[in-house]
N, C-alpha and C positions, 0 to 999 in steps of 0.2 A: 334095843338095837334093831336096825333094819337089816334084812338080808337081801342082797342084790345078786342077780345073775347077769349074763350078757344081754338078756332081753326082758327082764322084769325086776321090780323091786317090791318087797313085801314087808309090812310091819304087822306083827302079831302081838296083841295085848290080851291079857287075861282080865277077868272082871275085877280082880283085886288091884290091877294096875290102872284102872280107869275110875278114879274117884269122881264124885259129882263135880261138874264144871270143867272137866278136862277137854282139851281140844288138840288137834294135830295141825301143825303149821308146815306148809310147803316151803322149801328153800330152793334157791337158784343153785343147785348142786347136783351133779351126776357122778356116779361111781360105776365104772364099767369094767368088769374082769374079762380077760380073754376067754377063760373057761371056768367052770366051777362056780363057787359062791364067795361072797365077801360079806362079813358082818360089819356094819357101820354105825357108829354113835357120834352124833354131832355134840361137841362139848361147849363150843362158843360160836355164836352166829350173830354178830352185830351188823345191822343193816347200814348204818352210816359207813361210807366207803373208807373212812380214815381209821376205823376200828377193826380189830382182828376177827378171824374165823378159825375154828379148830375142830378136829374130829379124830377119832381113833378107828382103826380098821383091823380086822383079823381075817386073813384069807383062808379059804378052805383048801383041802387037798387038791393038787393039780393046777391051781391058779398060779400063773407065772408072770402075768403082766396086768396091771390095773391102771386104767385111765380115769383121771379126776377132772371134772370141769367145774370150776369154782366161780360163781358169779357174785353179783352185788358188790362189785369193786369199781373203782374209778377207771374210766377208759384210758388206754394208752399210758399206763402208769406202772412203774417198777415196784414190785413187792418182793419181800423175802418169804420163801416157803421153807419152813423148818420140818424136817423129817427126823424124828427122834433126836431133836436138838441140833441137827446139822443143817445149815442154811444154804439155799440156792436161790439166785435171783431169777425172777420171771417177770415178763411184761404182759399186761393185760391187752386184749384186743380192743377194737373200737366199741364193743358192747360191754366192756368191763369184765371180761371172762379170762381166766387163766386156764390153760390145759396142761396138766401134769401127767406124764406117763412114767409110772414106776415099774421098772423091769427087774428090780432086786427084791422080789416079793418072797416072804416066808410066812409060815403059819403063826408067827409071834405077833402079839399086839403091837401095832405101829401107830405112833402119834404124829399128827400133822398140825401145823399152825401157820397161818398166813398173816403177815403184818407189813406195814409200810416200812 
C-alpha cells in the first residue's frame, strides 16, 4: 500500500517484496487527505476507458475528508462510483478525470470502484 498525506505520497517496499523483475507503475490517480494520512492500494486499473478502476483506502486518525482524482477515463462521460457497494453518478471533465470528495471518512477500510 502507498501512504499519502496532503503534500506527499510514499511507497515503502522491503527486499522480500521486490522479486527479480519487479517494477512500479505510475497511475493517473491522486488521493489527497485534508490532514493526516491515508493508506491506498489500487486493486484494479484498466487503461481502456471502458473498463473499471478500483482501490481500497484506510484513513489515519484525524483525517475527515479525502479528495480523489481518478483519470484514464473517457472525457465528458457519466460513470458510476461505488463506495462500499453504494453507487453515485459522476461525470468526467474534458480531460477524462473524475473528482470525488469523500466527507464521511472513518478509519475502516473503504472500497471504491469506478465503472461505466
